[in-house]
N, C-alpha and C positions, 0 to 999 in steps of 0.2 A: 333908338335903333336897337333891334333885337340882337342877341348873341349870334344868331345865324348870319345876320347882315354884317356884323363886325368880322366874323370869320371870313366871309366873302371879300371884305375889304382887305384883309390880310393876304388872302390868296391872290387878289388882283395886284398887290404890291410886289409879289415875288419877282416879276419881270424887271424890277429896278435893282435887284441885288447885283453887286459887283463881285463876281466870284470866278475870275479867270484861272485860278489855281485848283481849287477843290471842286468846282462846278456844283457845289451844294448850296442851293438858294435857301435863305431863311427870311421870313417877313414876320413882323409883329404889328398888332394894332392895339394900342394902349388907350383905354377909356378912362378919362378923367371924371372926377366927381361932378364937375360942371357940365358934363355931357360931351365935351370936345374929344375928338379921337386923333391920336398921333400915330402915324405909321412909321415904321423903321425897317430897314433891310440890313443884311450883313454886307460889309465893305472890306474886301481883302486887300492885302498889301504884300508886295514881294518880300518885305521883311515881316514875317508872320506875326510877331508880337504887336505890330501896329494895326492889325486887323480889328474891326469893331463888329460886335454882334448886333443883330436886328433889335433885340430887346433893349439894349443899352442905347442904340440910336434913337428909338422911340422915347425912352425916358429923358435923354439929354435934350431932344427937341422940345419936349414939354417943359422941362425945367428952364431951358434957355428962354422960354416965353413966359416964365413966371408961374407956371402951374406945378403944384407939388402935392396934390391930393388925387388919389386914383382909386377906381373901383375894381378893374380887372384888366388883364392883358390876354390877347389871343396870339398864339405862336403856331406858324405852319412852316414846313420846309421839306426839301427833297432834292435829289440829284437832278440836275438839268432843269430845275424849276417845276418838276412834277411831284406833287405831294403823294407819297405812297405809304408813309408811316407817321406815327406821332413824333413830333420834334420837341424834346424837352429842353428847357433852358440850362445853360452851363452854370457852374458854381459862381463865377464872377457875376453873371447876370442876376442870379438869385440874391447875391449880396447887395447889388444895386437896388433891386426891388425892396429889400429889407430896409434900406436907408430911407425910403419914402413911403412905405406902405405898412399898414397894420398887418402883422403876421397872421392874425386869426380871421380877418375879414377879407383881405385882398385875395382875389381869385386868379389863378393861372389856368388858362384853358389851352390845351394842346389839341389840334384838330387835323383830321384827314380831309374833311369836307364840312360844309355847313350843317350837315345832319349827323356827322360822325365825329364826336369830340369827347374828351375827358376833362374833368374839372377838379382842381386841387386848391387848397388854401396854401398860402406861402409857408405856413407853419408845417404843413405836411411835406413840403419840398425842401425845407431848410430848418429841421428841428434843432433845438438848442443853439439858436443863432445868436450872434453878437450884433447889437443895434445901437442906435444913438443914445438910448436910455442907459446903456452900460457905461457911458462916459460922463455921466452926471455925478 
């Protein structure tokens, strides 16, 4: 699947966001090294700390199915489910990515459309990070 097709898959998942409070829909499509794609959406809760981001939803779905090696993630988002700007991952999501991904090769793609996107390495988004190797 091309990056553009994965972006479209993320855009298509926006409708499944559960965002009754913020109305800000976010969806992610996580591509595993085995080629499988895991989508995730943000899920809000009246007790805000219980909310879960789209990126973490995708990672947790993959990990819960035994997959722990990833190539890249696509992230899209916007008010009322309309993508109008780039949607960057929050710090907690960046740290979850760091747990499972190589900081120099894992790519984070933020997109407005299948033809309008920006790509970063995890190292660019989370410099001087703390990871599993720091606990050895």
